[in-house]
DRENTIMI-553938 format. One record per atom (N, C-alpha, C): x, y, z; residue in one letter. Coordinates in steps of 0.1 Angstrom, whole numbers, padded with zeros to 4 digits, always signed. Layout:
XYZA;...
//
This chain:
-0235+0087-0143M;-0227+0077-0137M;-0212+0079-0141M;-0210+0081-0155K;-0197+0082-0160K;-0190+0095-0154K;-0198+0106-0153E;-0193+0118-0148E;-0189+0116-0133E;-0197+0109-0125A;-0194+0106-0111A;-0181+0099-0110A;-0179+0089-0119L;-0167+0081-0118L;-0154+0089-0122L;-0156+0098-0131L;-0145+0107-0135L;-0141+0116-0124L;-0151+0121-0117K;-0149+0130-0105K;-0142+0122-0094K;-0146+0110-0092L;-0140+0101-0082L;-0125+0099-0085L;-0122+0096-0097R;-0109+0094-0102R;-0100+0107-0099R;-0107+0118-0102Q;-0100+0131-0100Q;-0096+0133-0085Q;-0106+0130-0076Y;-0103+0131-0062Y;-0092+0122-0058Y;-0092+0110-0062L;-0082+0100-0059L;-0068+0105-0064L;-0067+0109-0076L;-0055+0114-0082L;-0049+0126-0075L;-0058+0135-0070N;-0054+0146-0062N;-0046+0142-0050N;-0053+0132-0042G;-0046+0127-0030G;-0033+0120-0034G;-0033+0113-0044V;-0020+0105-0048V;-0009+0115-0051V;-0012+0126-0059S;-0002+0135-0063S;+0005+0142-0051S;-0003+0144-0040F;+0003+0150-0029F;+0011+0140-0020F;+0007+0127-0021S;+0013+0117-0012S;+0025+0111-0018S;+0027+0112-0031I;+0039+0106-0038I;+0052+0110-0032I;+0054+0123-0030P;+0067+0127-0024P;+0070+0121-0010P;+0059+0119-0002F;+0061+0113+0011F;+0065+0098+0010F;+0058+0091+0000I;+0061+0077-0003I;+0076+0076-0008I;+0079+0084-0017A;+0093+0084-0023A;+0103+0087-0012A;+0101+0097-0005C;+0111+0101+0005C;+0112+0090+0016C;+0101+0086+0021G;+0102+0076+0032G;+0107+0063+0027G;+0103+0059+0015G;+0107+0046+0010G;+0122+0045+0007G;+0127+0056+0001I;+0142+0056-0002I;+0150+0057+0010I;+0146+0065+0020L;+0153+0066+0033L;+0153+0052+0040L;+0142+0046+0041I;+0141+0033+0047I;+0149+0023+0039I;+0148+0023+0026A;+0156+0014+0018A;+0171+0016+0020A;+0175+0028+0021T;+0189+0031+0023T;+0194+0025+0036T;+0186+0028+0047A;+0190+0023+0060A;+0191+0008+0060A;+0181+0001+0055I;+0181-0014+0055I;+0192-0019+0046I;+0195-0013+0035A;+0205-0018+0026A;+0219-0018+0032A;+0222-0009+0041F;+0235-0009+0047F;+0236-0015+0061F;+0224-0019+0066A;+0224-0025+0080A;+0226-0040+0078A;+0233-0046+0087P;+0235-0061+0086P;+0222-0068+0087P;+0220-0078+0079M;+0208-0086+0079M;+0210-0098+0088M;+0201-0100+0098T;+0202-0111+0107T;+0189-0119+0106T;+0189-0131+0112P;+0176-0139+0112P;+0164-0132+0118P;+0167-0121+0126A;+0156-0113+0132A;+0153-0101+0123A;+0159-0099+0112G;+0157-0088+0104G;+0169-0078+0104G;+0168-0066+0098P;+0179-0057+0098P;+0183-0053+0112P;+0196-0052+0115D;+0201-0049+0128D;+0207-0035+0128D;+0201-0026+0136F;+0206-0012+0136F;+0213-0009+0150F;+0215-0020+0158S;+0220-0017+0171S;+0234-0011+0171S;+0242-0014+0161Q;+0256-0009+0160Q;+0257+0003+0151Q;+0246+0008+0146S;+0247+0020+0137S;+0236+0030+0140S;+0239+0039+0149P;+0229+0049+0152P;+0225+0058+0140P;+0235+0060+0131T;+0232+0069+0119T;+0221+0062+0110T;+0223+0049+0108L;+0213+0042+0100L;+0200+0042+0107L;+0200+0040+0120K;+0187+0041+0128K;+0180+0054+0126K;+0188+0065+0126L;+0183+0078+0125L;+0176+0080+0111L;+0183+0075+0101I;+0178+0076+0087I;+0165+0068+0086I;+0165+0056+0093M;+0153+0047+0093M;+0141+0055+0099M;+0144+0061+0111D;+0133+0068+0118D;+0127+0079+0110D;+0136+0087+0103I;+0131+0098+0094I;+0122+0092+0083I;+0127+0081+0077G;+0119+0075+0066G;+0105+0070+0071G;+0105+0064+0083V;+0093+0059+0089V;+0083+0071+0091V;+0089+0082+0096A;+0080+0094+0098A;+0074+0099+0085A;+0081+0099+0074S;+0076+0102+0061S;+0065+0093+0057S;+0067+0080+0059F;+0057+0070+0056F;+0045+0072+0064F;+0047+0075+0077T;+0035+0077+0086T;+0026+0088+0082T;+0033+0099+0076L;+0025+0110+0072L;+0018+0108+0059L;+0022+0097+0051M;+0016+0095+0038M;+0001+0093+0039M;-0004+0085+0048L;-0018+0082+0049L;-0027+0095+0052L;-0023+0103+0062P;-0030+0115+0064P;-0030+0124+0052P;-0019+0125+0045V;-0018+0134+0033V;-0027+0129+0022V;-0027+0116+0020L;-0035+0110+0010L;-0050+0113+0013L;-0055+0110+0025A;-0069+0112+0028A;-0072+0127+0028A;-0063+0135+0034G;-0065+0149+0035G;-0067+0156+0022G;-0059+0152+0012Y;-0060+0159-0001Y;-0071+0153-0010Y;-0075+0141-0007I;-0087+0136-0014I;-0099+0144-0009I;-0100+0146+0004A;-0111+0155+0010A;-0110+0169+0005A;-0098+0174+0003Y;-0096+0188-0002Y;-0101+0189-0016Y;-0099+0179-0024A;-0104+0180-0038A;-0119+0180-0038A;-0125+0173-0029M;-0140+0173-0028M;-0146+0185-0022M;-0139+0190-0012A;-0146+0201-0003A;-0138+0213+0000A;-0126+0214-0007S;-0117+0226-0005S;-0111+0225+0009S;-0107+0237+0014K;-0099+0237+0027K;-0107+0231+0039K;-0120+0233+0040P;-0126+0227+0052P;-0125+0211+0052P;-0122+0205+0041G;-0120+0191+0041G;-0107+0186+0046G;-0097+0195+0048L;-0084+0191+0052L;-0084+0185+0066L;-0090+0192+0076V;-0089+0187+0089V;-0095+0173+0091V;-0108+0171+0087P;-0113+0157+0089P;-0106+0147+0080P;-0101+0151+0068G;-0093+0142+0060G;-0080+0138+0066G;-0073+0147+0072F;-0060+0144+0078F;-0063+0135+0091F;-0073+0138+0098I;-0076+0130+0110I;-0080+0116+0106I;-0089+0115+0096G;-0093+0102+0091G;-0081+0094+0086G;-0072+0100+0079G;-0060+0093+0073G;-0051+0089+0085G;-0049+0097+0095Y;-0041+0093+0106Y;-0047+0081+0113Y;-0060+0081+0115L;-0067+0070+0122L;-0067+0057+0113L;-0066+0059+0100A;-0064+0048+0091A;-0051+0041+0094A;-0041+0049+0098G;-0028+0043+0102G;-0028+0036+0115G;-0035+0043+0125T;-0035+0037+0139T;-0044+0025+0139T;-0054+0024+0131T;-0062+0012+0131T;-0057+0001+0121T;-0046+0004+0115N;-0040-0005+0105N;-0049-0008+0093N;-0057+0003+0089A;-0066+0001+0078A;-0059+0004+0065A;-0046+0009+0065G;-0038+0011+0053G;-0043+0021+0044G;-0038+0020+0031F;-0042+0031+0022F;-0056+0030+0017F;-0062+0018+0017L;-0076+0016+0014L;-0085+0023+0024L;-0081+0022+0037G;-0088+0029+0048G;-0086+0044+0046G;-0074+0048+0042A;-0072+0063+0040A;-0081+0068+0029A;-0083+0060+0018I;-0091+0065+0007I;-0106+0066+0012I;-0110+0056+0020V;-0124+0057+0026V;-0125+0069+0035V;-0115+0071+0043A;-0116+0083+0052A;-0116+0096+0044A;-0108+0097+0034G;-0108+0109+0026G;-0121+0112+0019G;-0127+0102+0013L;-0140+0103+0006L;-0151+0106+0016L;-0151+0100+0028L;-0161+0102+0038L;-0159+0117+0043L;-0147+0121+0045A;-0145+0135+0050A;-0150+0145+0040A;-0147+0143+0028G;-0151+0153+0017G;-0167+0153+0016G;-0173+0141+0017W;-0187+0140+0016W;-0194+0147+0028W;-0188+0144+0040M;-0194+0150+0052M;-0193+0165+0053M;-0182+0170+0048V;-0180+0185+0048V;-0190+0191+0039V;-0192+0186+0027N;-0201+0191+0017N;-0215+0190+0023N;-0218+0180+0030L;-0232+0178+0036L;-0234+0189+0047L;-0224+0192+0055V;-0225+0202+0066V;-0226+0216+0060V;-0219+0218+0049K;-0220+0231+0042K;-0234+0235+0038K;-0242+0225+0034K;-0255+0227+0029K;-0265+0230+0041K;-0261+0228+0053A;-0271+0229+0064A;-0274+0244+0066A;-0287+0247+0068P;-0291+0261+0070P;-0287+0265+0084P;-0280+0276+0085V;-0275+0281+0098V;-0278+0296+0099V;-0279+0301+0111P;-0281+0316+0113P;-0270+0324+0107P;-0273+0336+0103A;-0262+0345+0097A;-0251+0347+0107A;-0253+0347+0119A;-0243+0350+0129A;-0232+0339+0130A;-0236+0327+0126I;-0227+0315+0128I;-0220+0313+0115I;-0224+0318+0104R;-0218+0315+0091R;-0203+0318+0090R;-0198+0330+0096P;-0184+0333+0095P;-0175+0322+0102P;-0180+0315+0112I;-0172+0305+0119I;-0174+0291+0114I;-0183+0289+0104M;-0185+0276+0099M;-0173+0269+0093M;-0165+0276+0084P;-0154+0269+0078P;-0142+0266+0088P;-0141+0275+0098I;-0129+0273+0107I;-0132+0266+0120I;-0145+0264+0123L;-0148+0258+0136L;-0159+0248+0135L;-0170+0251+0130V;-0182+0242+0131V;-0180+0230+0121V;-0176+0233+0109I;-0175+0222+0099I;-0163+0213+0103I;-0151+0218+0106P;-0141+0208+0110P;-0144+0199+0122P;-0151+0205+0132I;-0154+0197+0144I;-0164+0187+0141I;-0175+0190+0135I;-0186+0181+0132I;-0181+0170+0123I;-0175+0174+0112S;-0170+0164+0102S;-0159+0155+0108S;-0150+0160+0116S;-0140+0152+0122S;-0145+0142+0132S;-0155+0146+0139L;-0162+0137+0149L;-0168+0125+0141L;-0175+0128+0131V;-0181+0117+0123V;-0171+0108+0117V;-0161+0114+0110V;-0150+0106+0104V;-0143+0098+0115V;-0140+0104+0126G;-0133+0097+0137G;-0140+0085+0143G;-0153+0088+0145V;-0162+0077+0150V;-0162+0065+0140V;-0164+0068+0128V;-0165+0058+0117V;-0152+0050+0117V;-0140+0057+0117M;-0127+0050+0115M;-0124+0042+0128M;-0128+0047+0140L;-0124+0040+0152L;-0134+0028+0155L;-0147+0031+0153L;-0157+0021+0158L;-0162+0012+0147L;-0163+0018+0135V;-0169+0010+0123V;-0158+0003+0116V;-0146+0010+0114V;-0136+0004+0106V;-0126-0004+0115V;-0122+0003+0126G;-0111-0003+0134G;-0114-0017+0140G;-0125-0018+0147Q;-0128-0031+0153Q;-0130-0042+0144Q;-0137-0041+0132P;-0138-0052+0123P;-0125-0056+0117P;-0116-0046+0115I;-0103-0049+0110I;-0095-0058+0120I;-0096-0055+0133A;-0089-0063+0143A;-0094-0077+0143A;-0108-0078+0143A;-0114-0092+0142A;-0110-0099+0130A;-0109-0092+0119F;-0106-0098+0106F;-0091-0103+0106F;-0082-0096+0113M;-0068-0100+0114M;-0068-0114+0121M;-0075-0115+0132V;-0075-0128+0139V;-0081-0139+0130V;-0092-0136+0123F;-0097-0146+0114F;-0088-0150+0103F;-0080-0140+0097L;-0071-0143+0087L;-0059-0152+0092L;-0055-0149+0104G;-0044-0157+0110G;-0048-0172+0112G;-0061-0174+0117E;-0065-0187+0119E;-0067-0194+0106E;-0072-0187+0096G;-0074-0193+0082G;-0061-0197+0076G;-0051-0189+0078L;-0037-0192+0072L;-0032-0205+0079L;-0034-0206+0092R;-0028-0218+0099R;-0035-0230+0094R;-0048-0229+0091S;-0055-0241+0086S;-0051-0245+0072S;-0048-0235+0064L;-0043-0237+0050L;-0029-0244+0050L;-0021-0240+0061Q;-0007-0246+0061Q;-0007-0261+0062Q;-0018-0266+0067Q;-0019-0281+0068Q;-0024-0288+0055Q;-0028-0280+0045G;-0033-0285+0033G;-0024-0283+0021G;-0029-0278+0010N;-0021-0277-0002N;-0012-0265-0001N;+0001-0267-0004A;+0011-0257-0003A;+0009-0246-0013A;+0005-0250-0025V;+0003-0241-0036V;-0009-0232-0034V;-0019-0237-0028V;-0031-0228-0024V;-0027-0218-0014V;-0019-0223-0004L;-0014-0213+0006L;-0005-0202+0000L;+0003-0206-0010A;+0012-0196-0016A;+0003-0186-0024A;-0007-0191-0031L;-0016-0182-0038L;-0023-0172-0029L;-0028-0177-0018V;-0035-0169-0008V;-0025-0158-0002V;-0013-0162+0001L;-0003-0153+0007L;+0001-0142-0003L;+0003-0146-0016G;+0007-0137-0026G;-0004-0127-0028G;-0017-0131-0028T;-0028-0122-0030T;-0030-0113-0019T;-0028-0118-0007M;-0029-0109+0005M;-0018-0098+0006M;-0006-0102+0002V;+0005-0092+0002V;+0002-0081-0007V;-0003-0083-0019A;-0004-0073-0029A;-0017-0065-0027A;-0027-0071-0021F;-0041-0065-0021F;-0041-0051-0015F;-0035-0049-0004D;-0036-0035+0002D;-0022-0029+0006D;-0011-0036+0001M;+0002-0030+0002M;+0005-0023+0015M;+0007-0031+0026G;+0010-0025+0039G;-0002-0024+0048G;-0014-0027+0043G;-0026-0026+0051G;-0027-0039+0060G;-0039-0041+0066P;-0041-0052+0075P;-0040-0065+0068P;-0044-0067+0056I;-0043-0080+0049I;-0029-0083+0046I;-0022-0073+0041N;-0007-0075+0039N;+0000-0079+0051N;-0003-0072+0062K;+0004-0074+0075K;+0000-0088+0081K;-0012-0092+0078A;-0016-0106+0083A;-0007-0116+0077A;-0005-0115+0064A;+0004-0124+0056A;+0018-0124+0061A;+0023-0111+0063F;+0037-0109+0067F;+0039-0115+0081F;+0031-0112+0091F;+0033-0117+0104F;+0031-0132+0105F;+0022-0137+0097F;+0021-0152+0096F;+0034-0158+0092F;+0040-0152+0081G;+0053-0157+0077G;+0064-0156+0087G;+0064-0145+0094A;+0074-0143+0105A;+0072-0153+0116A;+0060-0156+0119A;+0057-0165+0130A;+0061-0179+0126A;+0060-0183+0113M;+0064-0196+0109M;+0079-0198+0109M;+0087-0187+0108I;+0101-0188+0109I;+0105-0194+0123I;+0098-0189+0133K;+0101-0194+0147K;+0097-0209+0149K;+0087-0213+0140E;+0083-0227+0141E;+0091-0236+0132E;+0101-0230+0125G;+0110-0238+0117G;+0105-0240+0102G;+0094-0233+0099N;+0089-0234+0085N;+0093-0222+0078N;+0104-0223+0070L;+0110-0211+0063L;+0103-0208+0050L;+0096-0218+0044A;+0090-0217+0031A;+0079-0206+0031A;+0072-0205+0042V;+0061-0195+0042V;+0066-0181+0040V;+0077-0178+0048M;+0083-0164+0047M;+0090-0163+0033M;+0095-0174+0028G;+0100-0173+0014G;+0090-0169+0004G;+0078-0174+0005C;+0067-0170-0004C;+0064-0155-0002C;+0062-0151+0010V;+0059-0137+0014V;+0070-0128+0009V;+0082-0131+0011A;+0093-0122+0008A;+0094-0120-0007A;+0091-0130-0015A;+0091-0129-0030A;+0079-0120-0034A;+0068-0123-0028A;+0055-0115-0032A;+0056-0101-0028A;+0063-0097-0017I;+0065-0084-0013I;+0071-0075-0023I;+0080-0080-0031C;+0088-0072-0041C;+0080-0068-0053C;+0071-0077-0058T;+0067-0076-0071T;+0057-0064-0074T;+0049-0059-0065P;+0040-0048-0068P;+0048-0035-0072P;+0058-0031-0064P;+0065-0019-0068P;+0075-0022-0080P;+0081-0033-0080L;+0090-0036-0092L;+0082-0038-0105L;+0070-0044-0104G;+0062-0045-0116G;+0057-0032-0121G;+0053-0024-0112A;+0048-0010-0115A;+0059-0002-0122A;+0071-0003-0116A;+0083+0004-0121A;+0086+0000-0135A;+0086-0014-0137L;+0089-0019-0150L;+0079-0015-0160L;+0066-0014-0157A;+0056-0010-0166A;+0058+0004-0171A;+0062+0013-0162T;+0065+0027-0166T;+0077+0028-0175T;+0086+0018-0174F;+0098+0018-0182F;+0095+0013-0196F;+0087+0002-0196L;+0084-0005-0209L;+0074+0003-0218L;+0065+0010-0212R;+0055+0018-0220R;+0053+0031-0213R;+0063+0040-0215R;+0063+0053-0209R;+0051+0062-0213R;+0046+0060-0225S;+0035+0068-0230S;+0022+0066-0222S;+0021+0055-0215L;+0008+0052-0208L;+0008+0059-0195L;+0018+0065-0191W;+0019+0071-0177W;+0023+0086-0178W;+0018+0093-0168T;+0021+0107-0166T;+0036+0109-0162T;+0041+0120-0163E;+0055+0123-0159E;+0056+0120-0144E;+0046+0124-0136E;+0046+0122-0122E;+0047+0107-0119E;+0039+0099-0126Q;+0039+0084-0124Q;+0052+0078-0128Q;+0058+0083-0139R;+0072+0078-0143R;+0082+0081-0132R;+0081+0092-0126E;+0091+0095-0115E;+0088+0086-0103E;+0075+0084-0100A;+0071+0075-0089A;+0076+0061-0092A;+0077+0057-0105G;+0082+0044-0109G;+0097+0042-0105G;+0104+0053-0106K;+0119+0052-0102K;+0120+0049-0087K;+0112+0056-0079A;+0112+0054-0064A;+0107+0040-0061A;+0096+0036-0069A;+0091+0023-0066A;+0101+0012-0069A;+0109+0013-0079A;+0120+0003-0082A;+0129+0002-0070A;+0133+0013-0064A;+0143+0013-0053A;+0136+0006-0041A;+0123+0009-0039M;+0116+0003-0027M;+0113-0012-0029M;+0111-0016-0042G;+0108-0030-0045G;+0121-0038-0042G;+0132-0033-0046L;+0145-0041-0044L;+0147-0043-0029L;+0142-0034-0021I;+0145-0035-0006I;+0133-0041+0001I;+0122-0045-0006G;+0111-0052+0000G;+0101-0043+0007G;+0098-0031+0000I;+0088-0022+0005I;+0076-0021-0004I;+0066-0029-0001T;+0054-0030-0010T;+0047-0017-0013T;+0048-0007-0003E;+0041+0005-0004E;+0045+0014-0016E;+0056+0010-0022G;+0061+0017-0034G;+0050+0017-0046G;+0041+0007-0045A;+0031+0006-0056A;+0018+0014-0053A;+0018+0020-0041I;+0005+0027-0037I;+0002+0039-0046I;+0011+0047-0051P;+0007+0058-0060P;+0000+0053-0073P;+0003+0041-0077F;-0004+0035-0089F;-0017+0029-0085F;-0018+0022-0074A;-0030+0016-0070A;-0041+0026-0065A;-0036+0036-0058A;-0046+0046-0052A;-0053+0054-0063A;-0046+0057-0074G;-0052+0065-0084G;-0062+0057-0093G;-0060+0044-0094D;-0069+0035-0102D;-0070+0021-0096D;-0076+0020-0084P;-0075+0007-0077P;-0082-0004-0084P;-0093-0002-0091L;-0100-0013-0097L;-0093-0020-0108L;-0084-0012-0115R;-0076-0018-0126R;-0063-0023-0121R;-0057-0015-0112V;-0043-0018-0108V;-0041-0029-0098V;-0050-0030-0088I;-0048-0040-0078I;-0049-0054-0083I;-0058-0058-0092P;-0058-0071-0097P;-0044-0075-0104P;-0038-0065-0111C;-0025-0067-0118C;-0014-0070-0107C;-0015-0062-0097L;-0005-0064-0086L;-0006-0078-0079L;-0019-0081-0077V;-0022-0094-0071V;-0017-0106-0080V;-0019-0105-0093A;-0015-0115-0102A;+0000-0117-0102A;+0008-0106-0101G;+0022-0108-0101G;+0027-0113-0087G;+0022-0109-0076S;+0026-0114-0063S;+0022-0128-0062S;+0010-0132-0066A;+0006-0146-0065A;+0016-0155-0073A;+0020-0150-0085T;+0029-0158-0094T;+0043-0160-0086T;+0048-0149-0081A;+0061-0150-0074A;+0060-0159-0062A;+0049-0158-0055S;+0047-0166-0043S;+0046-0181-0046S;+0039-0185-0056V;+0038-0199-0060V;+0051-0205-0065V;+0058-0197-0073I;+0071-0201-0078I;+0081-0204-0066I;+0081-0195-0057A;+0089-0196-0045A;+0086-0209-0037A;+0073-0211-0036M;+0068-0223-0028M;+0072-0236-0036M;+0070-0237-0049L;+0073-0248-0057L;+0088-0251-0057L;+0096-0240-0057G;+0110-0241-0057G;+0117-0243-0044G;+0109-0244-0033G;+0115-0247-0020G;+0123-0236-0014G;+0119-0223-0018V;+0126-0212-0012V;+0123-0211+0003V;+0134-0208+0010G;+0132-0206+0025G;+0139-0193+0028G;+0132-0186+0037N;+0137-0173+0042N;+0139-0173+0057N;+0152-0170+0061H;+0155-0170+0075H;+0152-0157+0082H;+0148-0147+0075A;+0146-0133+0081A;+0132-0128+0078A;+0126-0121+0087P;+0113-0116+0085P;+0113-0103+0077P;+0117-0104+0064H;+0118-0093+0055H;+0117-0098+0041H;+0117-0089+0031G;+0116-0093+0017G;+0125-0085+0008G;+0125-0088-0005G;+0133-0081-0014G;+0147-0088-0016G;+0155-0082-0025L;+0168-0088-0028L;+0177-0086-0016L;+0174-0077-0007I;+0183-0074+0005I;+0184-0087+0014I;+0175-0096+0013V;+0176-0108+0022V;+0182-0120+0015V;+0188-0118+0003L;+0194-0129-0004L;+0204-0136+0004L;+0212-0130+0012P;+0222-0137+0020P;+0216-0148+0030P;+0203-0146+0033V;+0197-0156+0043V;+0186-0164+0036V;+0186-0165+0023I;+0176-0172+0015I;+0182-0186+0011I;+0173-0196+0012D;+0176-0209+0007D;+0171-0210-0008D;+0179-0216-0017H;+0176-0216-0031H;+0174-0202-0037H;+0185-0195-0037R;+0185-0181-0041R;+0181-0179-0055R;+0186-0187-0064W;+0183-0185-0078W;+0168-0187-0081W;+0161-0196-0074V;+0147-0197-0075V;+0140-0185-0070V;+0145-0180-0059Y;+0139-0168-0053Y;+0140-0156-0062Y;+0152-0155-0069F;+0154-0144-0078F;+0145-0146-0090F;+0144-0158-0095L;+0135-0161-0107L;+0120-0158-0103L;+0116-0161-0091A;+0102-0158-0087A;+0099-0143-0087A;+0109-0135-0082I;+0107-0121-0082I;+0106-0115-0096I;+0115-0120-0105V;+0115-0115-0119V;+0102-0119-0126V;+0098-0131-0124A;+0086-0136-0130A;+0074-0128-0125A;+0073-0126-0112G;+0062-0118-0106G;+0061-0104-0111G;+0073-0098-0112A;+0074-0084-0117A;+0070-0083-0131A;+0074-0093-0139L;+0070-0092-0153L;+0055-0094-0155L;+0049-0104-0148V;+0035-0106-0149V;+0027-0093-0145V;+0032-0086-0134T;+0026-0074-0130T;+0027-0063-0141T;+0039-0061-0146A;+0041-0051-0156A;+0033-0053-0169A;+0033-0066-0174L;+0025-0068-0186L;+0010-0067-0184L;+0005-0071-0172A;-0009-0069-0169A;-0013-0054-0168A;-0004-0046-0162L;-0007-0032-0161L;-0007-0025-0174L;+0003-0029-0183I;+0003-0023-0196I;-0009-0027-0204I;-0014-0039-0202F;-0026-0044-0209F;-0038-0036-0205F;-0041-0035-0192V;-0053-0028-0188V;-0052-0013-0190V;-0040-0007-0189K;-0039+0007-0192K;-0041+0010-0207K;-0036+0001-0215T;-0038+0003-0230T;-0053+0002-0233T;-0060-0008-0227L;-0074-0009-0230L;-0081+0004-0225L;-0078+0009-0213A;-0084+0021-0208A;-0081+0033-0217A;-0069+0034-0222A;-0066+0045-0231A;-0073+0045-0244A;-0075+0033-0249R;-0083+0031-0262R;-0097+0035-0259R;-0103+0030-0248K;-0117+0033-0245K;-0119+0048-0243K;-0110+0055-0237T;-0111+0069-0235T;-0110+0077-0249T;-0101+0072-0257A;-0099+0078-0271A;-0112+0076-0279A;-0118+0064-0278T;-0130+0061-0286T;-0142+0070-0281T;-0143+0071-0268A;-0154+0079-0262A;-0153+0094-0266A;-0140+0098-0267A;-0138+0112-0271A;-0141+0115-0286A;
//
């Protein structure tokens, strides 16, 4: 069991190491474009700046490629070159179905497993030469594609509707409970369907005159990447050089409200990292709600400060959430390091 978990971690880290440059490139380009674009109640306005729009589009392209690369190289670690095609296809479909990075991880693991299964199938000697370049990619891609589109995609769409209805019912009850739920959703899958459900709910509430919901979401959006970046700064020895570099990019993305900056940390160790990210985002969200923070724009991060009500509370919520995330990450990583050292 332990050996299987170590192999799984190795597969995940392989995908993360290849996807980090895409996350960093895309996140910094998007952050740059948003930072210099005028912030309006409808969000960043690129209508008067084609150069910033161009930078934004290139950043979005890099982000779009991140999921296929993550899934593709998870599958590559499991099954070598034949895993790349179904892995990339599964990762792409994770994006089109809004399954996010968790969907990409599932796609990569499924692709690698499927390729290894097909490799073991007895075939005539005449077919063996075309197995790696034709038979294996086609069969495994079909299976992965069907699973992502029919098994993963449709439930996610239904789940999004369910989440939206649930959030609307919570709005009529305890505001603190709503803030906890929103903060948890934002951090759980960092840009995936659950995150997007919270974000779009907050954006919809702006149109209805309820600015507090988007205030909570905007504060929660920042804390996963900022907290991860802070953790790499406070305890450098717990992190690899690659993770420390990812922390620098995560800091820039967090300031501009891009939750995906925390994905390199979560994808490599989701069971430990995601609860830490959730704790920080929930903290920031609750503080924002209790402090009466209102956000007039459907975006997050410090970039929206000009359109925030109760700015100092908003800033305090972000700092507190990032600190909770960082301390939680340091705690769980220290325990894991001690456990590894003891086992050795």
